[in-house]
N, CA, C and O atoms as a Tinker XYZ file with bonds, in Angstrom:
   256  protein
     1  N    170.302000 -133.134000   66.080000    73     2
     2  CA   169.158000 -133.939000   65.544000    64     1     3
     3  C    169.364000 -133.873000   63.925000    63     2     4     5
     4  O    169.881000 -132.900000   63.376000    81     3
     5  N    168.911000 -134.987000   63.253000    73     3     6
     6  CA   168.935000 -135.444000   61.693000    64     5     7
     7  C    167.692000 -135.284000   61.300000    63     6     8     9
     8  O    166.722000 -135.608000   61.985000    81     7
     9  N    167.629000 -134.733000   60.081000    73     7    10
    10  CA   166.324000 -134.328000   59.252000    64     9    11
    11  C    166.225000 -135.684000   58.451000    63    10    12    13
    12  O    167.212000 -136.091000   57.838000    81    11
    13  N    165.170000 -136.307000   58.452000    73    11    14
    14  CA   165.001000 -137.634000   57.691000    64    13    15
    15  C    164.024000 -137.425000   56.534000    63    14    16    17
    16  O    162.869000 -137.091000   56.798000    81    15
    17  N    164.365000 -137.578000   55.428000    73    15    18
    18  CA   163.385000 -137.191000   54.505000    64    17    19
    19  C    162.734000 -137.955000   53.763000    63    18    20    21
    20  O    163.306000 -138.805000   53.080000    81    19
    21  N    161.150000 -137.758000   53.761000    73    19    22
    22  CA   160.485000 -139.145000   53.059000    64    21    23
    23  C    159.724000 -138.435000   52.084000    63    22    24    25
    24  O    159.759000 -137.205000   52.115000    81    23
    25  N    158.943000 -139.110000   51.099000    73    23    26
    26  CA   158.351000 -138.563000   50.067000    64    25    27
    27  C    156.649000 -139.554000   49.771000    63    26    28    29
    28  O    156.472000 -140.640000   49.220000    81    27
    29  N    155.683000 -138.619000   50.397000    73    27    30
    30  CA   154.567000 -138.892000   50.685000    64    29    31
    31  C    153.846000 -139.032000   49.084000    63    30    32    33
    32  O    154.073000 -138.153000   48.253000    81    31
    33  N    153.156000 -139.963000   48.824000    73    31    34
    34  CA   152.223000 -139.874000   47.578000    64    33    35
    35  C    150.828000 -140.825000   47.856000    63    34    36    37
    36  O    150.806000 -141.614000   48.801000    81    35
    37  N    149.989000 -140.708000   47.186000    73    35    38
    38  CA   148.669000 -141.235000   46.754000    64    37    39
    39  C    148.694000 -141.812000   45.728000    63    38    40    41
    40  O    149.543000 -141.411000   44.932000    81    39
    41  N    147.754000 -143.042000   45.267000    73    39    42
    42  CA   147.857000 -143.732000   44.006000    64    41    43
    43  C    146.462000 -143.681000   43.843000    63    42    44    45
    44  O    145.583000 -144.367000   44.365000    81    43
    45  N    146.383000 -142.498000   42.807000    73    43    46
    46  CA   144.888000 -142.316000   42.407000    64    45    47
    47  C    145.316000 -142.044000   40.836000    63    46    48    49
    48  O    146.481000 -141.990000   40.442000    81    47
    49  N    144.178000 -141.891000   40.046000    73    47    50
    50  CA   144.118000 -141.452000   39.076000    64    49    51
    51  C    144.996000 -140.005000   38.519000    63    50    52    53
    52  O    145.449000 -139.815000   37.390000    81    51
    53  N    145.037000 -139.349000   39.377000    73    51    54
    54  CA   145.810000 -138.098000   39.369000    64    53    55
    55  C    146.734000 -137.963000   40.846000    63    54    56    57
    56  O    146.438000 -137.152000   41.724000    81    55
    57  N    147.781000 -138.817000   40.927000    73    55    58
    58  CA   148.601000 -138.748000   41.965000    64    57    59
    59  C    149.309000 -137.464000   42.517000    63    58    60    61
    60  O    149.791000 -136.605000   41.778000    81    59
    61  N    149.326000 -137.412000   43.939000    73    59    62
    62  CA   149.850000 -136.478000   44.431000    64    61    63
    63  C    151.136000 -136.810000   45.411000    63    62    64    65
    64  O    151.147000 -137.698000   46.263000    81    63
    65  N    152.098000 -136.007000   45.141000    73    63    66
    66  CA   153.600000 -136.174000   45.652000    64    65    67
    67  C    153.706000 -134.914000   46.522000    63    66    68    69
    68  O    153.263000 -133.796000   46.260000    81    67
    69  N    154.485000 -135.379000   47.775000    73    67    70
    70  CA   155.190000 -134.248000   48.252000    64    69    71
    71  C    156.138000 -134.558000   49.398000    63    70    72    73
    72  O    156.090000 -135.647000   49.970000    81    71
    73  N    156.881000 -133.737000   49.690000    73    71    74
    74  CA   158.398000 -134.369000   50.450000    64    73    75
    75  C    158.064000 -133.722000   52.172000    63    74    76    77
    76  O    157.329000 -132.759000   52.388000    81    75
    77  N    158.563000 -134.263000   52.904000    73    75    78
    78  CA   158.295000 -134.099000   54.190000    64    77    79
    79  C    159.547000 -134.284000   55.144000    63    78    80    81
    80  O    159.855000 -135.435000   55.453000    81    79
    81  N    160.238000 -133.287000   55.598000    73    79    82
    82  CA   161.557000 -133.615000   56.526000    64    81    83
    83  C    161.407000 -133.830000   57.910000    63    82    84    85
    84  O    161.022000 -132.915000   58.638000    81    83
    85  N    161.659000 -134.895000   58.324000    73    83    86
    86  CA   161.198000 -135.123000   59.862000    64    85    87
    87  C    162.196000 -135.055000   60.771000    63    86    88    89
    88  O    163.087000 -135.905000   60.766000    81    87
    89  N    162.171000 -133.952000   61.740000    73    87    90
    90  CA   163.218000 -134.009000   62.793000    64    89    91
    91  C    163.222000 -134.909000   63.697000    63    90    92    93
    92  O    162.148000 -135.019000   64.288000    81    91
    93  N    164.379000 -135.869000   64.146000    73    91    94
    94  CA   164.457000 -136.933000   64.661000    64    93    95
    95  C    165.526000 -137.152000   65.207000    63    94    96    97
    96  O    166.405000 -136.449000   64.707000    81    95
    97  N    165.925000 -137.865000   66.089000    73    95    98
    98  CA   167.189000 -138.420000   66.773000    64    97    99
    99  C    167.768000 -139.519000   66.192000    63    98   100   101
   100  O    168.970000 -139.783000   66.230000    81    99
   101  N    166.809000 -140.232000   65.592000    73    99   102
   102  CA   167.326000 -141.615000   65.245000    64   101   103
   103  C    166.191000 -141.957000   64.293000    63   102   104   105
   104  O    165.150000 -141.305000   64.218000    81   103
   105  N    166.543000 -143.275000   63.415000    73   103   106
   106  CA   165.408000 -143.775000   62.626000    64   105   107
   107  C    164.489000 -144.512000   63.068000    63   106   108   109
   108  O    163.747000 -144.884000   62.159000    81   107
   109  N    164.236000 -144.855000   63.978000    73   107   110
   110  CA   162.881000 -145.438000   64.569000    64   109   111
   111  C    162.081000 -144.401000   65.210000    63   110   112   113
   112  O    160.876000 -144.592000   65.375000    81   111
   113  N    162.723000 -143.165000   65.642000    73   111   114
   114  CA   162.040000 -142.162000   65.886000    64   113   115
   115  C    161.376000 -141.230000   64.625000    63   114   116   117
   116  O    160.413000 -140.463000   64.630000    81   115
   117  N    162.205000 -141.586000   63.667000    73   115   118
   118  CA   161.650000 -141.008000   62.269000    64   117   119
   119  C    160.473000 -141.704000   61.892000    63   118   120   121
   120  O    159.435000 -141.087000   61.655000    81   119
   121  N    160.570000 -143.252000   61.800000    73   119   122
   122  CA   159.744000 -144.138000   61.355000    64   121   123
   123  C    158.256000 -143.856000   62.067000    63   122   124   125
   124  O    157.175000 -143.740000   61.489000    81   123
   125  N    158.539000 -143.779000   63.529000    73   123   126
   126  CA   157.332000 -143.562000   64.176000    64   125   127
   127  C    156.621000 -142.435000   64.145000    63   126   128   129
   128  O    155.412000 -142.405000   64.377000    81   127
   129  N    157.313000 -141.446000   63.860000    73   127   130
   130  CA   156.574000 -139.902000   63.302000    64   129   131
   131  C    156.093000 -140.260000   61.954000    63   130   132   133
   132  O    154.939000 -139.919000   61.696000    81   131
   133  N    156.823000 -140.940000   60.966000    73   131   134
   134  CA   155.735000 -141.316000   59.831000    64   133   135
   135  C    154.427000 -141.926000   59.813000    63   134   136   137
   136  O    153.379000 -141.697000   59.209000    81   135
   137  N    154.856000 -142.869000   60.760000    73   135   138
   138  CA   153.421000 -143.794000   60.763000    64   137   139
   139  C    152.371000 -143.093000   61.196000    63   138   140   141
   140  O    151.275000 -143.536000   60.855000    81   139
   141  N    152.390000 -141.946000   61.971000    73   139   142
   142  CA   151.557000 -141.276000   62.720000    64   141   143
   143  C    151.067000 -140.390000   61.318000    63   142   144   145
   144  O    149.925000 -140.422000   60.861000    81   143
   145  N    151.892000 -139.816000   60.910000    73   143   146
   146  CA   151.550000 -138.846000   59.681000    64   145   147
   147  C    150.801000 -139.538000   58.648000    63   146   148   149
   148  O    149.682000 -139.180000   58.283000    81   147
   149  N    151.513000 -140.658000   58.123000    73   147   150
   150  CA   150.581000 -141.673000   57.234000    64   149   151
   151  C    149.145000 -141.707000   57.877000    63   150   152   153
   152  O    148.309000 -141.197000   57.131000    81   151
   153  N    148.655000 -142.164000   59.034000    73   151   154
   154  CA   147.377000 -142.098000   59.662000    64   153   155
   155  C    146.555000 -140.917000   59.284000    63   154   156   157
   156  O    145.478000 -140.923000   58.688000    81   155
   157  N    147.315000 -139.791000   59.777000    73   155   158
   158  CA   146.435000 -138.512000   59.751000    64   157   159
   159  C    146.455000 -138.259000   58.460000    63   158   160   161
   160  O    145.302000 -138.350000   58.037000    81   159
   161  N    147.265000 -137.961000   57.553000    73   159   162
   162  CA   146.964000 -137.815000   55.809000    64   161   163
   163  C    145.909000 -138.709000   55.277000    63   162   164   165
   164  O    145.117000 -138.339000   54.410000    81   163
   165  N    145.906000 -140.066000   55.885000    73   163   166
   166  CA   144.856000 -140.755000   55.112000    64   165   167
   167  C    143.313000 -140.816000   55.755000    63   166   168   169
   168  O    142.404000 -141.505000   55.291000    81   167
   169  N    143.219000 -139.973000   56.888000    73   167   170
   170  CA   141.950000 -139.372000   57.105000    64   169   171
   171  C    141.555000 -138.203000   56.932000    63   170   172   173
   172  O    140.391000 -137.843000   57.103000    81   171
   173  N    142.763000 -137.270000   56.468000    73   171   174
   174  CA   142.241000 -136.209000   55.695000    64   173   175
   175  C    141.796000 -136.147000   54.369000    63   174   176   177
   176  O    140.827000 -135.474000   54.018000    81   175
   177  N    142.555000 -136.909000   53.546000    73   175   178
   178  CA   142.551000 -137.063000   52.399000    64   177   179
   179  C    141.627000 -138.288000   51.855000    63   178   180   181
   180  O    141.245000 -138.281000   50.685000    81   179
   181  N    141.322000 -139.223000   52.651000    73   179   182
   182  CA   140.355000 -140.384000   52.376000    64   181   183
   183  C    140.720000 -141.235000   51.371000    63   182   184   185
   184  O    139.861000 -141.757000   50.660000    81   183
   185  N    142.288000 -141.511000   51.172000    73   183   186
   186  CA   142.677000 -142.692000   50.138000    64   185   187
   187  C    143.790000 -142.960000   50.883000    63   186   188   189
   188  O    144.105000 -142.287000   51.864000    81   187
   189  N    144.386000 -143.870000   50.493000    73   187   190
   190  CA   145.473000 -144.544000   51.050000    64   189   191
   191  C    146.851000 -144.003000   50.579000    63   190   192   193
   192  O    147.140000 -143.823000   49.396000    81   191
   193  N    147.710000 -143.753000   51.691000    73   191   194
   194  CA   148.798000 -143.041000   51.585000    64   193   195
   195  C    150.409000 -143.990000   51.492000    63   194   196   197
   196  O    150.669000 -144.766000   52.412000    81   195
   197  N    151.115000 -143.870000   50.647000    73   195   198
   198  CA   152.499000 -144.526000   50.223000    64   197   199
   199  C    153.572000 -143.412000   50.785000    63   198   200   201
   200  O    153.405000 -142.194000   50.723000    81   199
   201  N    154.496000 -143.962000   51.242000    73   199   202
   202  CA   155.749000 -143.354000   51.601000    64   201   203
   203  C    156.710000 -143.945000   51.135000    63   202   204   205
   204  O    156.550000 -145.163000   51.068000    81   203
   205  N    157.976000 -143.433000   50.664000    73   203   206
   206  CA   159.445000 -143.713000   50.064000    64   205   207
   207  C    160.402000 -142.936000   50.958000    63   206   208   209
   208  O    160.382000 -141.710000   51.063000    81   207
   209  N    161.328000 -143.832000   51.660000    73   207   210
   210  CA   162.353000 -143.037000   51.995000    64   209   211
   211  C    163.667000 -142.425000   51.306000    63   210   212   213
   212  O    164.449000 -143.176000   50.724000    81   211
   213  N    163.863000 -141.204000   51.378000    73   211   214
   214  CA   164.765000 -140.290000   50.349000    64   213   215
   215  C    166.063000 -140.266000   50.777000    63   214   216   217
   216  O    166.997000 -140.236000   49.976000    81   215
   217  N    166.263000 -140.279000   52.366000    73   215   218
   218  CA   167.187000 -139.922000   52.766000    64   217   219
   219  C    167.804000 -139.105000   53.870000    63   218   220   221
   220  O    166.848000 -138.641000   54.491000    81   219
   221  N    168.863000 -138.721000   54.391000    73   219   222
   222  CA   169.122000 -138.210000   55.851000    64   221   223
   223  C    169.670000 -136.879000   55.450000    63   222   224   225
   224  O    170.380000 -136.793000   54.448000    81   223
   225  N    169.404000 -135.927000   56.117000    73   223   226
   226  CA   170.138000 -134.281000   55.965000    64   225   227
   227  C    170.821000 -134.332000   57.236000    63   226   228   229
   228  O    170.203000 -134.776000   58.204000    81   227
   229  N    171.875000 -133.982000   57.350000    73   227   230
   230  CA   172.589000 -133.613000   58.969000    64   229   231
   231  C    172.875000 -132.530000   58.847000    63   230   232   233
   232  O    173.845000 -132.331000   59.578000    81   231
   233  N    172.489000 -131.291000   58.123000    73   231   234
   234  CA   172.493000 -129.982000   58.593000    64   233   235
   235  C    170.953000 -129.451000   58.433000    63   234   236   237
   236  O    170.054000 -129.937000   57.747000    81   235
   237  N    170.939000 -128.723000   58.970000    73   235   238
   238  CA   169.519000 -127.553000   58.638000    64   237   239
   239  C    169.558000 -126.552000   57.688000    63   238   240   241
   240  O    170.084000 -125.439000   57.728000    81   239
   241  N    168.761000 -127.255000   56.607000    73   239   242
   242  CA   168.792000 -126.664000   55.578000    64   241   243
   243  C    167.102000 -126.692000   55.233000    63   242   244   245
   244  O    166.367000 -127.644000   55.494000    81   243
   245  N    166.708000 -125.494000   54.627000    73   243   246
   246  CA   165.263000 -125.562000   54.052000    64   245   247
   247  C    165.015000 -126.148000   53.175000    63   246   248   249
   248  O    165.757000 -126.132000   52.193000    81   247
   249  N    163.891000 -126.869000   53.213000    73   247   250
   250  CA   163.485000 -127.914000   52.234000    64   249   251
   251  C    162.941000 -127.319000   50.568000    63   250   252   253
   252  O    163.098000 -127.871000   49.479000    81   251
   253  N    162.268000 -126.005000   50.898000    73   251   254
   254  CA   161.708000 -125.512000   49.886000    64   253   255
   255  C    162.761000 -124.733000   48.884000    63   254   256
   256  O    162.352000 -124.201000   47.852000    81   255
């Protein structure tokens, strides 16, 4: 399994940015998971969420 890293952000007066590492076997699975996360975050925060693909990590490394 690979870790696909995406940067989520909001477009507001004070933007919020955070990274998520999605564990998936392929790019399509990662995009499906990101799409579900976007809908979840939009419901929670009440603002549109944007996503930017950052890259792939092939090893298990901690994001923090």
